[in-house]
C-alpha positions in Angstrom: 122.1 96.9 102.6 119.3 95.9 105.0 117.6 98.5 107.1 115.9 97.7 110.4 112.7 99.3 111.4 113.1 102.1 113.9 112.6 101.1 117.5 109.8 103.7 117.8 107.8 101.8 115.2 108.5 98.4 116.8 107.3 99.9 120.2 104.2 101.3 118.4 103.4 97.9 117.0 103.7 96.3 120.5 101.4 99.0 122.0 99.0 98.5 119.1 98.6 94.9 120.1 97.9 95.9 123.7 95.4 98.4 122.4 93.6 95.9 120.1 93.5 93.4 123.0 91.7 96.0 125.1 94.6 96.1 127.6 95.4 99.7 127.2 96.3 101.1 130.6 94.8 104.3 132.0 96.7 107.3 130.6 97.1 105.6 127.1 97.2 108.5 124.7 93.9 109.4 122.9 93.6 109.2 119.1 95.2 112.2 117.5 97.8 112.7 120.2 101.4 113.5 119.4 103.5 115.6 117.0 105.2 112.8 115.0 103.8 109.4 113.8 107.1 107.8 114.9 107.1 109.1 118.5 106.7 105.5 119.6 104.6 103.7 122.1 101.0 104.7 122.4 101.2 107.6 120.0 102.5 105.4 117.2 100.0 102.7 118.3 97.1 105.1 117.8 98.4 106.1 114.4 98.7 102.5 113.4 95.1 102.0 114.5 94.1 104.8 112.2 96.1 103.2 109.3 94.4 99.8 110.0 91.1 101.5 109.8 91.9 102.7 106.3 93.3 99.3 105.2 92.1 96.4 107.2 95.1 94.2 108.1 97.5 97.2 107.7 99.6 96.4 110.7 99.9 92.7 109.8 100.9 93.7 106.3 103.5 96.2 107.5 104.9 93.7 110.0 105.2 91.1 107.3 107.1 93.5 105.0 109.4 94.4 107.9 110.6 90.9 108.6 113.9 91.3 106.7 114.2 95.0 105.9 112.4 98.3 106.4 111.6 101.3 104.2 109.2 104.1 105.0 107.8 103.5 101.5 106.0 100.4 102.9 103.3 102.8 104.2 102.6 104.0 100.6 102.9 100.5 99.2 100.1 99.4 101.5 97.8 102.5 101.7 98.7 104.4 98.5 99.8 107.4 100.5 103.2 108.4 101.9 103.4 108.3 105.7 103.7 112.1 105.9 100.3 112.4 104.2 98.8 109.7 106.4 100.0 111.6 109.5 98.5 114.9 108.2 95.2 113.2 107.5 95.2 111.5 110.9 95.8 114.8 112.7 93.1 116.5 110.6 90.7 113.9 111.7 91.4 114.8 115.4 91.5 118.7 115.4 92.4 120.2 118.7 94.2 117.1 120.0 97.9 117.7 120.8 
């Protein structure tokens, strides 16, 4: 059975490309914002930016793995850490940001 990536992750990747191209609009969430990595849009984009800082090319690698299927374990395959740990580490890097 093939699993498709959640739309929130796809939206996050799209916003990540906007962020990296320096086209983030005013009001784009700041790093550390959000309560879930998969909230989508700019929250997920900022989390992906963090992951890309840990492993250069992370988003491209993730995108490549997602071409035919999706599994949350892709995060661990690429970074060595499960996504839940990555999110905790990301939030700890930005204390006080909600």
